[in-house]
N, C-alpha and C positions, 0 to 999 in steps of 0.2 A: 537542941541546936537552934540558935536564934535566926529569925528570918529577916528579910529586908524591912518589912513593916515593923518589926520589933526595934529596929535601929534608926529608921528614918521615917519622917512624916512628909509625904509628897504634898506640895502646895499648888504647883501649876506646871503646865507643859510649856517649855521654852522654845522648842523647835524640833524639826525633823530633818534628818539627812539621809544620805545613801546607806549608811551602815547602822543607823540607829536613831532613836528619838532622845531628846534631852529634857530632863525634868528638873525643876527647882524643888529642893527638899530641905528639911531642917533636921539636923541630928538630934535625936530625942534626949540623949544624956548631957549634951553640952549646949544645945541651942544654936550651934553653928549652921549657917546657910551653906549648902553645897549644891553643885550641879551633878546630876546622875545621868549617865548615858546608858540607855537600855539597848543592847545590841540586838539587831534583827536576826542575825545568824544564830542558829542553835549550836551550843557547845556541849558535846557529849562527854568530853574528858577535860579534867582540870589542867592538865599539862599545857594546854594551849594558852594559858593566861597566868602562869605562876610568876612570871617576871613583873607583872603589873603591881603597882603599889597598893591600891585599894580596890578590891574586887569582891563582889558577892555573886555566887552562882545559885540560882533558885529555879528548879524545874527546867534545867538545861538552858536557862537564859542568863546571860552575863549582864551585870550592872557595874559600870565603872563610876567610881565616886571621885569627883574633882572639886578643887576649890571653886567657889562661886565667884564669877566676875560679872560686873553690872551690865556690860554692853560690849559690842565689838567696835573696831576702829571705823568701819563704815558708818555705824550708827552715831559715833562720836562726831563724824565730819558732816553728815548729811543735813543737819538742821542748823548749822552755824551760819551766822550772817556777817561774821568778821574773820579775818585770817588768824591762824594760830601765831603767837609770838615765836620767834625763831628758837628761843631757849626751850620751849615746850616741844617743838619738832625734834630738836637735838636729843632731848630726853627720850622721846618715843623711839627714834631710830636707833639710839645707842642700846636701849633695852632689847629691841628686836635683834640687833647685831650680836649681842651677847648670847641670846638664845640660839641663833643660827651658828655662831662659832662653837658653842657647846655641842650642838647636834652634828655638825660637820666633823668636828674633832673626834667624836665618838662613832663616826662611820655611817651617818645617815644624811640624806637630804630630803627636803619636805615635798617638793614638786607641786604644791598648790598654795603658794604664798599669795595672799590677797587681803584687803582690809577686813573682810568678813571673817577671816581666820586669825585675826589678831584680837585677843580679848583684852578689855580695859576695865580698870577701876578709875574712872576719870582719865585725866592725862598723866597722872602720877605713876601708875603701874600698868604695864602692858605685858602680855604673855602670848607666845605662839600656841595655836590650838589646831585641832583637826589633822591628825597625822595619818589619815586613811589612805593617802596616796604615797606616803614616804617609802623610800627605797634605801638599801645599803649602798654606800659609795662604792664598795668593792664588789657588789653583785655584778654579774656579767650581762652585757647587752645581748640581744636587743631589748630596749624598753619600748613601751607604747608611746606613740607620738601624740596621743590625745591626753595630755595632762595640763593642769593649771587652767585657770579661767583666762579666756582669750586676751583680755586687756593687759594682763600681766605675764603673758607667755613670751618666753625668750625667742629670738629669731631662729635659733637652731631647731627649736621644736616646731615652729611654724613651717620650717623647711623640711620637716619630717625626719630629722636626725633620730637615730635609735641608740646613739652612744653618748648622749648628753650626761651631765653630772651636776654637781653642786653649784656651778656658776649660774644655773637657771634660777636658783633662789636669790642670788645677788642681783640679777637683772630685775626680778620681780620687786625686790626691795627698792631699787632705783625708781621704778614706776610708782611705788607706794609713797616714796619720799616726795616725788614731784606732786603727787595728789594731795599730800598734806599741806604743801605750800599753796596749791591752786584751788583746793576744795572741789576739784573735778578730775576725772581721769586724763592722763596725758595722751594715751593712745586708745581711744574708744572705738576700735574697729567693729564693723558689723558682720564681718566674716574673716576667715583666716587670710584670704587674699587682701581684703581691705585693711586688715591689721598690719600686714607687711608694708602696704602703701603708706599708711599713716606713720609708721616708723621711719621709712625712707624720707618722707616729706619733712620730718623734723630733724632727723639725725644726718640726712644726706646719704647718698649712695656709697656703700662700702667699696673699696678697691680690692682687686684680686690680691694685691700685696698685703693688705690688712687682713683679709679673711678668705683665703683660697678655698678652704673647706666649704664655706658658704656658697661659693659659686658652683662647686661640685654638687652640693645638695640641690641647689636651684636648677641646675642642668638636668638632674635626675627626675625632677618633677615638671620639666618644661616651663620653668618660671624664669623670666628675665627681669633683673632689677631695673626699675625705672631710674632715669638719670635726674638727680636733684642735688643741689648744693645744700649743705646744712643750714638750718635757720639759726638766727641769733637767739640762743636759749634765754637770754636776759629779757627778751620781749615776750616770752611765753610764760616763764616762771620768774616773775618780776619782783618777788618779795624775798628772794634768796640772796644770801651773802656769797662772797667769792669762794670761801672754803667749802661751803655747802654745795655750790655749783660744781666745783671740781670733783667732789666726792660723788655726787649724783651722776655726773657724766662718766666717771670711771666705772661705776656700777653698770652703766648701760652701754658699754663698748660692744660693737658687733661681734668681735672675736671673743668667745667665752674664755679662751686661755689668757686674754689680756685683762679680764676683770679681776680685781683684787679679791682675796678670800675674806671671810667675815672677820677673822682675827686681825688682819692687816687694816681693814677699814675702821674697826673700833678703836684703833690707836692713833688715828689721824688728828691733826690740829683742831678740827671741828669740835672734838669732845674734850680736849686737854684741860684747859683751865676750868671749864664748867664742871667737870666731874671730879677733878682734884678737890674742889671745894666741897662737893657733896660727900666724897669719901672721907675727907678729914673731919667733917662734921659728924659723920657716923662712927668715927673712932678707928678708921683703918689706917 
C-alpha cells in the first residue's frame, strides 16, 4: 500500500486553520503542484470521508489533496496601488457567483464568505475555498449566531438570528464586491455593535415595513436601530458603473428574503455581453 510520501513530495507549509494545516506539495509521478490539507481531527473510520474526491488516510490522519492556487483574494488586493478594471471585477464576481449557485443548488451554504476564502490564480481564475462552516440549506435551525468574519456578516446574524440561510452568502459577496472596487472593506466594524452601526450609517435605517423580522430580532437583544438616512453610494464606491451598483445594492438588502439568489444574480446585465464573448471564444 502506497503512503502519502510515496505519492507526494511536501515542499512547504502554506498556512494553518481551525481544522487543519495546509501544505504545498508536488505529485511525484506528474510533477503537478497541489495543496494538501492535513486534518487535525483523527478519523478512525474511512466512511467519514468516502464522498471526498482525493483523500489519503495514514495513521488515522486525513490528508485532502486540492488543486494548488497561488493566493487568496485578500492577498491579491492588499498590495495594489491602483484600482482593478471593471471587467476584471466582473470576471471575479461572476466566477464566485457560479460557485455559490452550484453550492446553493446542491443544498449547501458557505457561512464564511470573505476574501481570504476566495482562492486565485491571478485575476483570471478564482474558486471558493474553506467549507469548514458550511451547512445544508435543508438542515433544521437553530444555527450558531457566530459565523462568518465580522466585516462580511449579514445583519440577521449580527442580530443573532438562528434561522438564517443562503442569503447570508449573498450579503457577504456584496461586501466583497464593494471591497474589490474600493480596495478596502466597506463595513470594517470593531465589534458586532459597531458593525451594525457602520451598516446603518451607509445603508440607512431599515423600516419595519422593509424588515419586520429585523426589528423583532433587535427587540429580543435590546438593540434599537439608530436613525440615519442612506448615504449616496456613488460617493463611497466611486469607480463602479450603474449596473454594478444596482447589483451590489441588491445583494446587500436588509431583508434577506429580498436579496436575489446566486443564479438570478449571475444572469444580470452586468455579465451579459462580457461573458457571451468569453463563452463563444471557448466554443460554447
